[in-house]
N, C-alpha and C positions, 0 to 999 in steps of 0.2 A: 641604475647609475651608481658608479663607484664614487664615494666621496673622497676627493683629493684635496691637497693643500690649495690647488688652483680654484676649486669650487667653494672653498671655505675661507679664502683670504679676506682680510678686512675690506678690500676694495670690492670684492664680489658680493658681499652681503650688505654693504653700506647703502642706505637709501630709504626712500619711502615706498612701501609695498601695499598694494590693495589685495585683499583676499579674493580669490576667484571662486565664487560659490558653486560653479559647475564642476570644479575639480577639488572641492573641499568637503569633508564630512565632519560635522559637529555632532558627536553622539555620546552615548553612555551605555553602561551595563549596570544591572542591579539584580540582586538575588531575589528569586521568587520561590515561596514555599520552602525556603532554606536549602533547596536542592538544585535549582536550575538558574541560569542567567537569562534575563530578558534584555533585549537590546532595543534602543530607540535612537532617534536622531531628529534634528531640526533641519527643515528644508530652506527656510528663509532667514538670512543673516547678512550682515555686512561688517567689514572691519578693515582696519589699516594698522600697520606698524611701521615705525621708523627705527632702523637699526643704525647705530653708530659703531662701525666695526673697530674703530680705534679706541672707543670708550663705550663698551657695551652697557655700562651702568647708566649712560645717558639715553639709552634706547627707550621707546615707549610703544604701547599697544592698546588698542581699544576694539571692542567687539559688541555688536548689538544683535540679539537674536529675537525673532518674532515668536513668542510663546505658542501662538495658535498653529504654527507650522510643525508642531511636534507630531511624530509618527512612529509607531512601533509595528506597523503592518497589521494591526487588529483594531477595527473601528470601535468596539466596545471599550477596550482598554484605553484607546486614544481619547475617547470622550470622557472617561473617568479622570485621566491625568490632566486634561484641560479644565476640568470642573473646579468648583470652589474647594473641593477636598484636597486638591494638589496645587497645580499651577495657577488656577483661578485667572485664566487668560482675559476675562472681561475686565477685571480690576487691575491686573498686572500684565499688560500686553507684551512687555519686553523683559528679557534677561540681559544683563550687561556685564562686561568685564572691562576694567580700566587698570592698566598696570601701574604699580607703585615702585617697582625695582626690577632690575634684570642683572643676572650674573652669568658669565660664561665659564665653562670648564670643558676645554677641548671642543668637541662637536655638540656638547649639551649646553642648554640654556635653561636656567630656572627663572621664570617670569612670575613674579608675585604681583597680585593685584586684587582690587576690590571687585568681588563677584556679587551681583545683586540678583536674587531670585525671590519672587513672591514678596517684594518690598523689603527684604532683609539683605543687608550687606555684610559679607564676611571676607576676610583676607584669605586668599587661596594661592598657594604656590603651584605652578604648572611647570612640569619638566618637559622640555622640548628637545628632541634630537634632530639636528640638521640633516636632512636627506641630501641636500646639495643645491646647486644652482644650474641653470641651463638656459639656452637661447632657443625659443620656439621657432617653427618654420617661418613666422612672419616678422622675426627680428626682435620679439619681446623678450625681456629678461625675466626669468621665473626663479622662484625659490620654494623649497619644500621643507616642511617640518612635521614631525610626528610627536604629539604631546599627550601626556596623561596627568591626571590628578585624581585624588579621592576627596570627596566631601561627605559631610553628614547632612542628609536631607532634613533631619529634624532641626538642625541648627538654622535652617532657612524657613522654619515654620511649617514644613511639610510633614505633619505628624500622623496623618491617617494611617491606620494599620488594623489588623485583626489577628487574634491569637489562633494558633493551630491546635487541634486536639492532641497532636503528637508532640507538642512543645514547640516553642519558638513562635515566630510571627510570619505573616504572609509576605511582607516586603521588608527587605533589609534596610537598615539606616544608611549604610555605606553605599555611595554611588560612585562608580568609577567613570570619570570623564575621559573620552577618547577623541582626540582631535587630529585629523589628517589634513594638513593645511598646504595649499598651493597658492602662491600669491604672485602678482605681476608688478614689476617695478614701474613706478609712476614717473 
């Protein structure tokens, strides 16, 4: 879809939107052994956002992710990430994001918010690019965004690691969050 003034007008983006989990990916990449990227995602989450197209600064967003829904397509790794050494899903069953500010620059939106992982809350800016709006075959209004952010996993208390014989560590501190969001207007 080509993003046009019509699909990004204040009227087209204004409203309350519910994230469609069947058409949204909440994922990340992280360096492994200093040489490769490992990808993972969360399968269970819910979120809403309210966009005020005339005053984007008044917009809000919230997201709740079920930590146990983590998957990297490797059962051993998934078990380790869900364990007390990382997400500790038994004691911290959710990850949450609640916006504190929003700024628009063209088709880009920087949404800063409180991200809570493993019981630790940090302010994180997420840069979203508006993919556009559309009407689905059933008459529903949809909006799409692609977002990225980088966080320090150690800042959230996720400090497990091991040194490599060749230098460096097994798992990087920097985690790149990747969000492909499709939402339905309520």
